[in-house]
N, CA, C, O and the ligand as a Tripos MOL2 file, in Angstrom:
@<TRIPOS>MOLECULE
protein
  269   267    68     0     0
PROTEIN
NO_CHARGES

@<TRIPOS>ATOM
      1 N         -14.4030 -103.9950   11.5780 N.3       1 MET1
      2 CA        -14.0330 -103.1310   10.4440 C.3       1 MET1
      3 C         -14.7650 -103.6020    9.1940 C.2       1 MET1
      4 O         -14.8400 -104.7950    8.8980 O.2       1 MET1
      5 N         -15.2870 -102.6490    8.4910 N.am      2 SER2
      6 CA        -16.0130 -102.9860    7.2740 C.3       2 SER2
      7 C         -15.2330 -102.4920    6.0590 C.2       2 SER2
      8 O         -14.2160 -101.8090    6.1770 O.2       2 SER2
      9 N         -15.7290 -102.8520    4.9270 N.am      3 ILE3
     10 CA        -15.0480 -102.4530    3.6930 C.3       3 ILE3
     11 C         -15.0630 -100.9270    3.5220 C.2       3 ILE3
     12 O         -14.1580 -100.3630    2.9070 O.2       3 ILE3
     13 N         -16.0780 -100.2700    4.0590 N.am      4 THR4
     14 CA        -16.1430  -98.8160    3.9040 C.3       4 THR4
     15 C         -15.1080  -98.1130    4.7690 C.2       4 THR4
     16 O         -14.7410  -96.9700    4.4970 O.2       4 THR4
     17 N         -14.6260  -98.8040    5.8300 N.am      5 ASP5
     18 CA        -13.5830  -98.1960    6.6500 C.3       5 ASP5
     19 C         -12.2490  -98.1930    5.9080 C.2       5 ASP5
     20 O         -11.4090  -97.3170    6.1200 O.2       5 ASP5
     21 N         -12.0700  -99.1640    5.0530 N.am      6 LEU6
     22 CA        -10.8240  -99.2530    4.3000 C.3       6 LEU6
     23 C         -10.7920  -98.2840    3.1300 C.2       6 LEU6
     24 O          -9.7240  -97.8290    2.7210 O.2       6 LEU6
     25 N         -11.9650  -97.9690    2.5920 N.am      7 PHE7
     26 CA        -12.0350  -97.0940    1.4200 C.3       7 PHE7
     27 C         -12.9490  -95.9170    1.7260 C.2       7 PHE7
     28 O         -14.1170  -95.9270    1.3380 O.2       7 PHE7
     29 N         -12.4430  -94.9180    2.4060 N.am      8 PRO8
     30 CA        -13.2900  -93.7620    2.7020 C.3       8 PRO8
     31 C         -13.7000  -93.0600    1.4190 C.2       8 PRO8
     32 O         -12.9980  -93.1210    0.4100 O.2       8 PRO8
     33 N         -14.8370  -92.3980    1.4700 N.am      9 PRO9
     34 CA        -15.2840  -91.6940    0.2570 C.3       9 PRO9
     35 C         -14.2840  -90.6210   -0.1480 C.2       9 PRO9
     36 O         -13.7840  -89.8630    0.6830 O.2       9 PRO9
     37 N         -14.0120  -90.5780   -1.4150 N.am     10 VAL10
     38 CA        -13.0750  -89.5960   -1.9520 C.3      10 VAL10
     39 C         -13.8790  -88.4320   -2.5010 C.2      10 VAL10
     40 O         -14.8340  -88.6150   -3.2550 O.2      10 VAL10
     41 N         -13.4750  -87.2350   -2.1090 N.am     11 SER11
     42 CA        -14.1850  -86.0720   -2.6200 C.3      11 SER11
     43 C         -13.9540  -85.9550   -4.1180 C.2      11 SER11
     44 O         -12.8860  -86.2990   -4.6240 O.2      11 SER11
     45 N         -14.9550  -85.4730   -4.8110 N.am     12 PRO12
     46 CA        -14.7940  -85.3410   -6.2610 C.3      12 PRO12
     47 C         -13.6510  -84.4040   -6.6030 C.2      12 PRO12
     48 O         -13.3280  -83.4910   -5.8430 O.2      12 PRO12
     49 N         -13.0540  -84.6380   -7.7360 N.am     13 ALA13
     50 CA        -11.9260  -83.8170   -8.1660 C.3      13 ALA13
     51 C         -12.3750  -82.3690   -8.3130 C.2      13 ALA13
     52 O         -13.4740  -82.1020   -8.8000 O.2      13 ALA13
     53 N         -11.5400  -81.4510   -7.9010 N.am     14 PRO14
     54 CA        -11.8980  -80.0480   -8.0830 C.3      14 PRO14
     55 C         -12.0260  -79.7290   -9.5610 C.2      14 PRO14
     56 O         -11.1780  -80.1130  -10.3660 O.2      14 PRO14
     57 N         -13.0560  -79.0470   -9.8990 N.am     15 ASP15
     58 CA        -13.2290  -78.6900  -11.3000 C.3      15 ASP15
     59 C         -13.3790  -77.1830  -11.4150 C.2      15 ASP15
     60 O         -13.6580  -76.4930  -10.4340 O.2      15 ASP15
     61 N         -13.1960  -76.7030  -12.5900 N.am     16 ALA16
     62 CA        -13.3020  -75.2780  -12.8410 C.3      16 ALA16
     63 C         -13.9130  -75.0830  -14.2170 C.2      16 ALA16
     64 O         -13.9350  -75.9840  -15.0550 O.2      16 ALA16
     65 N         -14.4040  -73.8750  -14.4140 N.am     17 GLU17
     66 CA        -15.0270  -73.5760  -15.7010 C.3      17 GLU17
     67 C         -13.9840  -72.9990  -16.6380 C.2      17 GLU17
     68 O         -13.2090  -72.1190  -16.2620 O.2      17 GLU17
     69 N         -13.9750  -73.5000  -17.8510 N.am     18 CYS18
     70 CA        -13.0370  -73.0110  -18.8520 C.3      18 CYS18
     71 C         -13.4160  -71.5900  -19.2350 C.2      18 CYS18
     72 O         -14.5770  -71.3040  -19.5290 O.2      18 CYS18
     73 N         -12.4240  -70.6950  -19.2280 N.am     19 CYS19
     74 CA        -12.7060  -69.2980  -19.5480 C.3      19 CYS19
     75 C         -12.8710  -69.0980  -21.0460 C.2      19 CYS19
     76 O         -13.2850  -68.0240  -21.4820 O.2      19 CYS19
     77 N         -12.5560  -70.1040  -21.8320 N.am     20 GLU20
     78 CA        -12.6430  -69.9730  -23.2860 C.3      20 GLU20
     79 C         -13.9520  -70.5420  -23.8090 C.2      20 GLU20
     80 O         -14.7060  -69.8370  -24.4800 O.2      20 GLU20
     81 N         -14.2310  -71.7960  -23.5160 N.am     21 CYS21
     82 CA        -15.4240  -72.4250  -24.0750 C.3      21 CYS21
     83 C         -16.5280  -72.5830  -23.0400 C.2      21 CYS21
     84 O         -17.6630  -72.9020  -23.3920 O.2      21 CYS21
     85 N         -16.2120  -72.3650  -21.7710 N.am     22 GLY22
     86 CA        -17.2540  -72.3460  -20.7610 C.3      22 GLY22
     87 C         -17.6440  -73.6990  -20.2000 C.2      22 GLY22
     88 O         -18.5180  -73.7760  -19.3370 O.2      22 GLY22
     89 N         -17.0260  -74.7520  -20.6610 N.am     23 THR23
     90 CA        -17.3570  -76.0620  -20.1310 C.3      23 THR23
     91 C         -16.5950  -76.3090  -18.8370 C.2      23 THR23
     92 O         -15.5190  -75.7530  -18.6170 O.2      23 THR23
     93 N         -17.1640  -77.1410  -17.9950 N.am     24 ARG24
     94 CA        -16.4880  -77.4700  -16.7470 C.3      24 ARG24
     95 C         -15.5720  -78.6600  -16.9850 C.2      24 ARG24
     96 O         -15.9440  -79.6430  -17.6250 O.2      24 ARG24
     97 N         -14.3690  -78.5380  -16.4520 N.am     25 THR25
     98 CA        -13.3830  -79.5890  -16.6430 C.3      25 THR25
     99 C         -12.8380  -80.0360  -15.2950 C.2      25 THR25
    100 O         -12.7000  -79.2370  -14.3680 O.2      25 THR25
    101 N         -12.5350  -81.3030  -15.2020 N.am     26 SER26
    102 CA        -11.9400  -81.8130  -13.9630 C.3      26 SER26
    103 C         -10.4240  -81.7130  -14.0130 C.2      26 SER26
    104 O          -9.7420  -82.0810  -13.0570 O.2      26 SER26
    105 N          -9.8950  -81.2160  -15.1270 N.am     27 ALA27
    106 CA         -8.4480  -81.0330  -15.2570 C.3      27 ALA27
    107 C          -8.1600  -79.6040  -15.6960 C.2      27 ALA27
    108 O          -7.6300  -79.3810  -16.7840 O.2      27 ALA27
    109 N          -8.5050  -78.6400  -14.8560 N.am     28 PRO28
    110 CA         -8.3270  -77.2430  -15.2680 C.3      28 PRO28
    111 C          -6.8570  -76.8620  -15.3320 C.2      28 PRO28
    112 O          -6.0370  -77.3210  -14.5370 O.2      28 PRO28
    113 N          -6.5520  -76.0180  -16.2900 N.am     29 VAL29
    114 CA         -5.1990  -75.4940  -16.4570 C.3      29 VAL29
    115 C          -5.2450  -74.0060  -16.1500 C.2      29 VAL29
    116 O          -6.0480  -73.2750  -16.7300 O.2      29 VAL29
    117 N          -4.4060  -73.5650  -15.2630 N.am     30 VAL30
    118 CA         -4.3640  -72.1430  -14.9180 C.3      30 VAL30
    119 C          -3.7630  -71.3780  -16.0900 C.2      30 VAL30
    120 O          -2.6470  -71.6740  -16.5160 O.2      30 VAL30
    121 N          -4.4830  -70.4100  -16.6070 N.am     31 VAL31
    122 CA         -3.9610  -69.6460  -17.7320 C.3      31 VAL31
    123 C          -3.6910  -68.1960  -17.3620 C.2      31 VAL31
    124 O          -2.8660  -67.5420  -18.0000 O.2      31 VAL31
    125 N          -4.3540  -67.6950  -16.3680 N.am     32 ARG32
    126 CA         -4.2050  -66.2640  -16.0950 C.3      32 ARG32
    127 C          -4.6840  -65.9640  -14.6910 C.2      32 ARG32
    128 O          -5.5740  -66.6280  -14.1590 O.2      32 ARG32
    129 N          -4.0840  -64.9640  -14.1120 N.am     33 HIS33
    130 CA         -4.5040  -64.5050  -12.7970 C.3      33 HIS33
    131 C          -4.7370  -63.0060  -12.8740 C.2      33 HIS33
    132 O          -3.8200  -62.2320  -13.1490 O.2      33 HIS33
    133 N          -5.9740  -62.6110  -12.6280 N.am     34 LEU34
    134 CA         -6.3240  -61.2050  -12.7390 C.3      34 LEU34
    135 C          -6.3490  -60.5830  -11.3580 C.2      34 LEU34
    136 O          -6.9000  -61.1520  -10.4160 O.2      34 LEU34
    137 N          -5.7510  -59.4190  -11.2480 N.am     35 VAL35
    138 CA         -5.7900  -58.6790   -9.9940 C.3      35 VAL35
    139 C          -6.9720  -57.7280  -10.0470 C.2      35 VAL35
    140 O          -7.0690  -56.8710  -10.9240 O.2      35 VAL35
    141 N          -7.8450  -57.8990   -9.1090 N.am     36 THR36
    142 CA         -9.0200  -57.0390   -9.0590 C.3      36 THR36
    143 C          -8.8550  -56.0650   -7.9090 C.2      36 THR36
    144 O          -7.8120  -56.0240   -7.2570 O.2      36 THR36
    145 N          -9.8710  -55.3010   -7.6760 N.am     37 GLY37
    146 CA         -9.7950  -54.3240   -6.5960 C.3      37 GLY37
    147 C          -9.7300  -54.9790   -5.2330 C.2      37 GLY37
    148 O          -9.2040  -54.3880   -4.2890 O.2      37 GLY37
    149 N         -10.2460  -56.1740   -5.1110 N.am     38 SER38
    150 CA        -10.2100  -56.8460   -3.8170 C.3      38 SER38
    151 C          -8.8110  -57.3830   -3.5300 C.2      38 SER38
    152 O          -7.9270  -57.3360   -4.3860 O.2      38 SER38
    153 N          -8.6300  -57.8800   -2.3410 N.am     39 SER39
    154 CA         -7.2940  -58.3160   -1.9310 C.3      39 SER39
    155 C          -6.8230  -59.5200   -2.7320 C.2      39 SER39
    156 O          -5.6420  -59.6280   -3.0620 O.2      39 SER39
    157 N          -7.7340  -60.4170   -3.0420 N.am     40 HIS40
    158 CA         -7.3380  -61.5840   -3.8170 C.3      40 HIS40
    159 C          -7.8970  -61.4620   -5.2250 C.2      40 HIS40
    160 O          -9.0320  -61.0250   -5.4150 O.2      40 HIS40
    161 N          -7.1120  -61.8440   -6.1900 N.am     41 GLY41
    162 CA         -7.5290  -61.7170   -7.5750 C.3      41 GLY41
    163 C          -8.3790  -62.8790   -8.0110 C.2      41 GLY41
    164 O          -8.8570  -63.6670   -7.1950 O.2      41 GLY41
    165 N          -8.5610  -62.9730   -9.3070 N.am     42 VAL42
    166 CA         -9.3670  -64.0310   -9.8910 C.3      42 VAL42
    167 C          -8.4700  -64.8850  -10.7780 C.2      42 VAL42
    168 O          -7.7440  -64.3720  -11.6300 O.2      42 VAL42
    169 N          -8.5330  -66.1770  -10.5680 N.am     43 THR43
    170 CA         -7.7450  -67.0850  -11.3900 C.3      43 THR43
    171 C          -8.6190  -67.6540  -12.4880 C.2      43 THR43
    172 O          -9.7060  -68.1670  -12.2220 O.2      43 THR43
    173 N          -8.1520  -67.5640  -13.7070 N.am     44 LEU44
    174 CA         -8.8940  -68.1080  -14.8380 C.3      44 LEU44
    175 C          -8.3140  -69.4610  -15.2160 C.2      44 LEU44
    176 O          -7.1000  -69.6630  -15.2260 O.2      44 LEU44
    177 N          -9.2210  -70.3810  -15.5260 N.am     45 TYR45
    178 CA         -8.8020  -71.7220  -15.8970 C.3      45 TYR45
    179 C          -9.2760  -72.0210  -17.3110 C.2      45 TYR45
    180 O         -10.2200  -71.4110  -17.8120 O.2      45 TYR45
    181 N          -8.6090  -72.9600  -17.9320 N.am     46 ALA46
    182 CA         -9.0390  -73.4270  -19.2400 C.3      46 ALA46
    183 C          -9.0480  -74.9500  -19.2210 C.2      46 ALA46
    184 O          -8.3390  -75.5850  -18.4400 O.2      46 ALA46
    185 N          -9.8580  -75.5130  -20.0890 N.am     47 CYS47
    186 CA         -9.8580  -76.9580  -20.2120 C.3      47 CYS47
    187 C          -8.6100  -77.3680  -21.0020 C.2      47 CYS47
    188 O          -8.0190  -76.5350  -21.6890 O.2      47 CYS47
    189 N          -8.2140  -78.6050  -20.9170 N.am     48 PRO48
    190 CA         -6.9890  -79.0380  -21.6130 C.3      48 PRO48
    191 C          -7.0380  -78.8070  -23.1170 C.2      48 PRO48
    192 O          -5.9910  -78.6730  -23.7510 O.2      48 PRO48
    193 N          -8.2290  -78.7600  -23.6970 N.am     49 LEU49
    194 CA         -8.3360  -78.5560  -25.1360 C.3      49 LEU49
    195 C          -8.0730  -77.1040  -25.5160 C.2      49 LEU49
    196 O          -7.4820  -76.8250  -26.5590 O.2      49 LEU49
    197 N          -8.5150  -76.1820  -24.6630 N.am     50 CYS50
    198 CA         -8.3790  -74.7660  -24.9760 C.3      50 CYS50
    199 C          -7.0450  -74.2060  -24.4990 C.2      50 CYS50
    200 O          -6.5640  -73.2110  -25.0420 O.2      50 CYS50
    201 N          -6.4510  -74.8190  -23.5060 N.am     51 ALA51
    202 CA         -5.2490  -74.2640  -22.8850 C.3      51 ALA51
    203 C          -4.1430  -73.9640  -23.8940 C.2      51 ALA51
    204 O          -3.5340  -72.8970  -23.8150 O.2      51 ALA51
    205 N          -3.8580  -74.8630  -24.8420 N.am     52 PRO52
    206 CA         -2.7600  -74.5610  -25.7890 C.3      52 PRO52
    207 C          -3.0650  -73.3890  -26.7000 C.2      52 PRO52
    208 O          -2.1440  -72.8210  -27.2850 O.2      52 PRO52
    209 N          -4.3190  -73.0100  -26.8410 N.am     53 THR53
    210 CA         -4.6750  -71.9280  -27.7520 C.3      53 THR53
    211 C          -4.6570  -70.5780  -27.0620 C.2      53 THR53
    212 O          -4.7870  -69.5430  -27.7160 O.2      53 THR53
    213 N          -4.4980  -70.5790  -25.7560 N.am     54 LEU54
    214 CA         -4.5550  -69.3250  -25.0160 C.3      54 LEU54
    215 C          -3.1510  -68.8550  -24.6770 C.2      54 LEU54
    216 O          -2.2580  -69.6550  -24.3990 O.2      54 LEU54
    217 N          -2.9780  -67.5510  -24.7050 N.am     55 THR55
    218 CA         -1.7000  -66.9730  -24.3000 C.3      55 THR55
    219 C          -1.6530  -66.9550  -22.7800 C.2      55 THR55
    220 O          -2.5040  -66.3400  -22.1390 O.2      55 THR55
    221 N          -0.6730  -67.6190  -22.2060 N.am     56 PRO56
    222 CA         -0.6270  -67.6540  -20.7440 C.3      56 PRO56
    223 C          -0.3260  -66.2870  -20.1700 C.2      56 PRO56
    224 O           0.4800  -65.5340  -20.7160 O.2      56 PRO56
    225 N          -0.9640  -65.9780  -19.0870 N.am     57 GLY57
    226 CA         -0.7100  -64.7270  -18.3820 C.3      57 GLY57
    227 C          -0.0290  -65.0280  -17.0720 C.2      57 GLY57
    228 O           0.3980  -66.1570  -16.8320 O.2      57 GLY57
    229 N           0.0760  -64.0370  -16.2290 N.am     58 PRO58
    230 CA          0.6990  -64.2900  -14.9250 C.3      58 PRO58
    231 C          -0.1450  -65.2640  -14.0990 C.2      58 PRO58
    232 O          -1.3740  -65.2140  -14.1200 O.2      58 PRO58
    233 N           0.5190  -66.1190  -13.3960 N.am     59 HIS59
    234 CA         -0.1470  -67.0670  -12.5130 C.3      59 HIS59
    235 C          -0.1770  -66.4760  -11.1030 C.2      59 HIS59
    236 O           0.5300  -65.5120  -10.8120 O.2      59 HIS59
    237 N          -0.9890  -67.0530  -10.2440 N.am     60 PRO60
    238 CA         -0.9840  -66.5900   -8.8520 C.3      60 PRO60
    239 C           0.4290  -66.6460   -8.2860 C.2      60 PRO60
    240 O           1.1150  -67.6590   -8.4270 O.2      60 PRO60
    241 N           0.8580  -65.5850   -7.6580 N.am     61 GLY61
    242 CA          2.2150  -65.5340   -7.1230 C.3      61 GLY61
    243 C           3.1770  -64.8530   -8.0660 C.2      61 GLY61
    244 O           4.2790  -64.4740   -7.6680 O.2      61 GLY61
    245 N           2.7690  -64.6920   -9.3200 N.am     62 GLU62
    246 CA          3.6250  -64.0140  -10.2780 C.3      62 GLU62
    247 C           3.1180  -62.6130  -10.6010 C.2      62 GLU62
    248 O           3.7270  -61.8720  -11.3730 O.2      62 GLU62
    249 N           2.0080  -62.2790   -9.9990 N.am     63 VAL63
    250 CA          1.3870  -60.9880  -10.3160 C.3      63 VAL63
    251 C           2.1720  -59.8580   -9.6910 C.2      63 VAL63
    252 O           2.4710  -59.8760   -8.4970 O.2      63 VAL63
    253 N           2.4960  -58.8900  -10.4970 N.am     64 VAL64
    254 CA          3.1790  -57.7050  -10.0090 C.3      64 VAL64
    255 C           2.1370  -56.6010   -9.8820 C.2      64 VAL64
    256 O           1.5020  -56.2080  -10.8600 O.2      64 VAL64
    257 N           1.9840  -56.1300   -8.7040 N.am     65 ARG65
    258 CA          0.9830  -55.0860   -8.4710 C.3      65 ARG65
    259 C           1.4760  -53.7560   -9.0190 C.2      65 ARG65
    260 O           2.6340  -53.3750   -8.8510 O.2      65 ARG65
    261 N           0.5490  -53.0610   -9.6820 N.am     66 LYS66
    262 CA          0.8710  -51.7320  -10.1840 C.3      66 LYS66
    263 C           0.7230  -50.7220   -9.0580 C.2      66 LYS66
    264 O          -0.1160  -50.8720   -8.1690 O.2      66 LYS66
    265 N           1.5450  -49.7060   -9.1170 N.am     67 ARG67
    266 CA          1.4760  -48.6880   -8.0760 C.3      67 ARG67
    267 C           0.5970  -47.5460   -8.5250 C.2      67 ARG67
    268 O           0.4100  -46.5820   -7.7820 O.2      67 ARG67
    269 ZN        -12.2640  -74.8750  -23.0960 Zn       68 ZN68
@<TRIPOS>BOND
     1     1     2 1
     2     2     3 1
     3     3     4 2
     4     3     5 am
     5     5     6 1
     6     6     7 1
     7     7     8 2
     8     7     9 am
     9     9    10 1
    10    10    11 1
    11    11    12 2
    12    11    13 am
    13    13    14 1
    14    14    15 1
    15    15    16 2
    16    15    17 am
    17    17    18 1
    18    18    19 1
    19    19    20 2
    20    19    21 am
    21    21    22 1
    22    22    23 1
    23    23    24 2
    24    23    25 am
    25    25    26 1
    26    26    27 1
    27    27    28 2
    28    27    29 am
    29    29    30 1
    30    30    31 1
    31    31    32 2
    32    31    33 am
    33    33    34 1
    34    34    35 1
    35    35    36 2
    36    35    37 am
    37    37    38 1
    38    38    39 1
    39    39    40 2
    40    39    41 am
    41    41    42 1
    42    42    43 1
    43    43    44 2
    44    43    45 am
    45    45    46 1
    46    46    47 1
    47    47    48 2
    48    47    49 am
    49    49    50 1
    50    50    51 1
    51    51    52 2
    52    51    53 am
    53    53    54 1
    54    54    55 1
    55    55    56 2
    56    55    57 am
    57    57    58 1
    58    58    59 1
    59    59    60 2
    60    59    61 am
    61    61    62 1
    62    62    63 1
    63    63    64 2
    64    63    65 am
    65    65    66 1
    66    66    67 1
    67    67    68 2
    68    67    69 am
    69    69    70 1
    70    70    71 1
    71    71    72 2
    72    71    73 am
    73    73    74 1
    74    74    75 1
    75    75    76 2
    76    75    77 am
    77    77    78 1
    78    78    79 1
    79    79    80 2
    80    79    81 am
    81    81    82 1
    82    82    83 1
    83    83    84 2
    84    83    85 am
    85    85    86 1
    86    86    87 1
    87    87    88 2
    88    87    89 am
    89    89    90 1
    90    90    91 1
    91    91    92 2
    92    91    93 am
    93    93    94 1
    94    94    95 1
    95    95    96 2
    96    95    97 am
    97    97    98 1
    98    98    99 1
    99    99   100 2
   100    99   101 am
   101   101   102 1
   102   102   103 1
   103   103   104 2
   104   103   105 am
   105   105   106 1
   106   106   107 1
   107   107   108 2
   108   107   109 am
   109   109   110 1
   110   110   111 1
   111   111   112 2
   112   111   113 am
   113   113   114 1
   114   114   115 1
   115   115   116 2
   116   115   117 am
   117   117   118 1
   118   118   119 1
   119   119   120 2
   120   119   121 am
   121   121   122 1
   122   122   123 1
   123   123   124 2
   124   123   125 am
   125   125   126 1
   126   126   127 1
   127   127   128 2
   128   127   129 am
   129   129   130 1
   130   130   131 1
   131   131   132 2
   132   131   133 am
   133   133   134 1
   134   134   135 1
   135   135   136 2
   136   135   137 am
   137   137   138 1
   138   138   139 1
   139   139   140 2
   140   139   141 am
   141   141   142 1
   142   142   143 1
   143   143   144 2
   144   143   145 am
   145   145   146 1
   146   146   147 1
   147   147   148 2
   148   147   149 am
   149   149   150 1
   150   150   151 1
   151   151   152 2
   152   151   153 am
   153   153   154 1
   154   154   155 1
   155   155   156 2
   156   155   157 am
   157   157   158 1
   158   158   159 1
   159   159   160 2
   160   159   161 am
   161   161   162 1
   162   162   163 1
   163   163   164 2
   164   163   165 am
   165   165   166 1
   166   166   167 1
   167   167   168 2
   168   167   169 am
   169   169   170 1
   170   170   171 1
   171   171   172 2
   172   171   173 am
   173   173   174 1
   174   174   175 1
   175   175   176 2
   176   175   177 am
   177   177   178 1
   178   178   179 1
   179   179   180 2
   180   179   181 am
   181   181   182 1
   182   182   183 1
   183   183   184 2
   184   183   185 am
   185   185   186 1
   186   186   187 1
   187   187   188 2
   188   187   189 am
   189   189   190 1
   190   190   191 1
   191   191   192 2
   192   191   193 am
   193   193   194 1
   194   194   195 1
   195   195   196 2
   196   195   197 am
   197   197   198 1
   198   198   199 1
   199   199   200 2
   200   199   201 am
   201   201   202 1
   202   202   203 1
   203   203   204 2
   204   203   205 am
   205   205   206 1
   206   206   207 1
   207   207   208 2
   208   207   209 am
   209   209   210 1
   210   210   211 1
   211   211   212 2
   212   211   213 am
   213   213   214 1
   214   214   215 1
   215   215   216 2
   216   215   217 am
   217   217   218 1
   218   218   219 1
   219   219   220 2
   220   219   221 am
   221   221   222 1
   222   222   223 1
   223   223   224 2
   224   223   225 am
   225   225   226 1
   226   226   227 1
   227   227   228 2
   228   227   229 am
   229   229   230 1
   230   230   231 1
   231   231   232 2
   232   231   233 am
   233   233   234 1
   234   234   235 1
   235   235   236 2
   236   235   237 am
   237   237   238 1
   238   238   239 1
   239   239   240 2
   240   239   241 am
   241   241   242 1
   242   242   243 1
   243   243   244 2
   244   243   245 am
   245   245   246 1
   246   246   247 1
   247   247   248 2
   248   247   249 am
   249   249   250 1
   250   250   251 1
   251   251   252 2
   252   251   253 am
   253   253   254 1
   254   254   255 1
   255   255   256 2
   256   255   257 am
   257   257   258 1
   258   258   259 1
   259   259   260 2
   260   259   261 am
   261   261   262 1
   262   262   263 1
   263   263   264 2
   264   263   265 am
   265   265   266 1
   266   266   267 1
   267   267   268 2
@<TRIPOS>SUBSTRUCTURE
     1 MET1         2 RESIDUE 1 A MET
     2 SER2         6 RESIDUE 1 A SER
     3 ILE3        10 RESIDUE 1 A ILE
     4 THR4        14 RESIDUE 1 A THR
     5 ASP5        18 RESIDUE 1 A ASP
     6 LEU6        22 RESIDUE 1 A LEU
     7 PHE7        26 RESIDUE 1 A PHE
     8 PRO8        30 RESIDUE 1 A PRO
     9 PRO9        34 RESIDUE 1 A PRO
    10 VAL10       38 RESIDUE 1 A VAL
    11 SER11       42 RESIDUE 1 A SER
    12 PRO12       46 RESIDUE 1 A PRO
    13 ALA13       50 RESIDUE 1 A ALA
    14 PRO14       54 RESIDUE 1 A PRO
    15 ASP15       58 RESIDUE 1 A ASP
    16 ALA16       62 RESIDUE 1 A ALA
    17 GLU17       66 RESIDUE 1 A GLU
    18 CYS18       70 RESIDUE 1 A CYS
    19 CYS19       74 RESIDUE 1 A CYS
    20 GLU20       78 RESIDUE 1 A GLU
    21 CYS21       82 RESIDUE 1 A CYS
    22 GLY22       86 RESIDUE 1 A GLY
    23 THR23       90 RESIDUE 1 A THR
    24 ARG24       94 RESIDUE 1 A ARG
    25 THR25       98 RESIDUE 1 A THR
    26 SER26      102 RESIDUE 1 A SER
    27 ALA27      106 RESIDUE 1 A ALA
    28 PRO28      110 RESIDUE 1 A PRO
    29 VAL29      114 RESIDUE 1 A VAL
    30 VAL30      118 RESIDUE 1 A VAL
    31 VAL31      122 RESIDUE 1 A VAL
    32 ARG32      126 RESIDUE 1 A ARG
    33 HIS33      130 RESIDUE 1 A HIS
    34 LEU34      134 RESIDUE 1 A LEU
    35 VAL35      138 RESIDUE 1 A VAL
    36 THR36      142 RESIDUE 1 A THR
    37 GLY37      146 RESIDUE 1 A GLY
    38 SER38      150 RESIDUE 1 A SER
    39 SER39      154 RESIDUE 1 A SER
    40 HIS40      158 RESIDUE 1 A HIS
    41 GLY41      162 RESIDUE 1 A GLY
    42 VAL42      166 RESIDUE 1 A VAL
    43 THR43      170 RESIDUE 1 A THR
    44 LEU44      174 RESIDUE 1 A LEU
    45 TYR45      178 RESIDUE 1 A TYR
    46 ALA46      182 RESIDUE 1 A ALA
    47 CYS47      186 RESIDUE 1 A CYS
    48 PRO48      190 RESIDUE 1 A PRO
    49 LEU49      194 RESIDUE 1 A LEU
    50 CYS50      198 RESIDUE 1 A CYS
    51 ALA51      202 RESIDUE 1 A ALA
    52 PRO52      206 RESIDUE 1 A PRO
    53 THR53      210 RESIDUE 1 A THR
    54 LEU54      214 RESIDUE 1 A LEU
    55 THR55      218 RESIDUE 1 A THR
    56 PRO56      222 RESIDUE 1 A PRO
    57 GLY57      226 RESIDUE 1 A GLY
    58 PRO58      230 RESIDUE 1 A PRO
    59 HIS59      234 RESIDUE 1 A HIS
    60 PRO60      238 RESIDUE 1 A PRO
    61 GLY61      242 RESIDUE 1 A GLY
    62 GLU62      246 RESIDUE 1 A GLU
    63 VAL63      250 RESIDUE 1 A VAL
    64 VAL64      254 RESIDUE 1 A VAL
    65 ARG65      258 RESIDUE 1 A ARG
    66 LYS66      262 RESIDUE 1 A LYS
    67 ARG67      266 RESIDUE 1 A ARG
    68 ZN68       269 GROUP 0 **** ****
């Protein structure tokens, strides 16, 4: 057994692009979930700096489909 067996490589943290300032953040905050014509909608993320300035919208699972 080697040291690499004890510490497997960790995948990089998932990151997302901030919908407000456009920078990529490793700590994205879900601010809104848009329902598009396709079956799955689009989730918008914000960086921690922009998140408090944005009005939160429905999150995934909270979206009410219009008839
Ligand atoms: Zn931002």
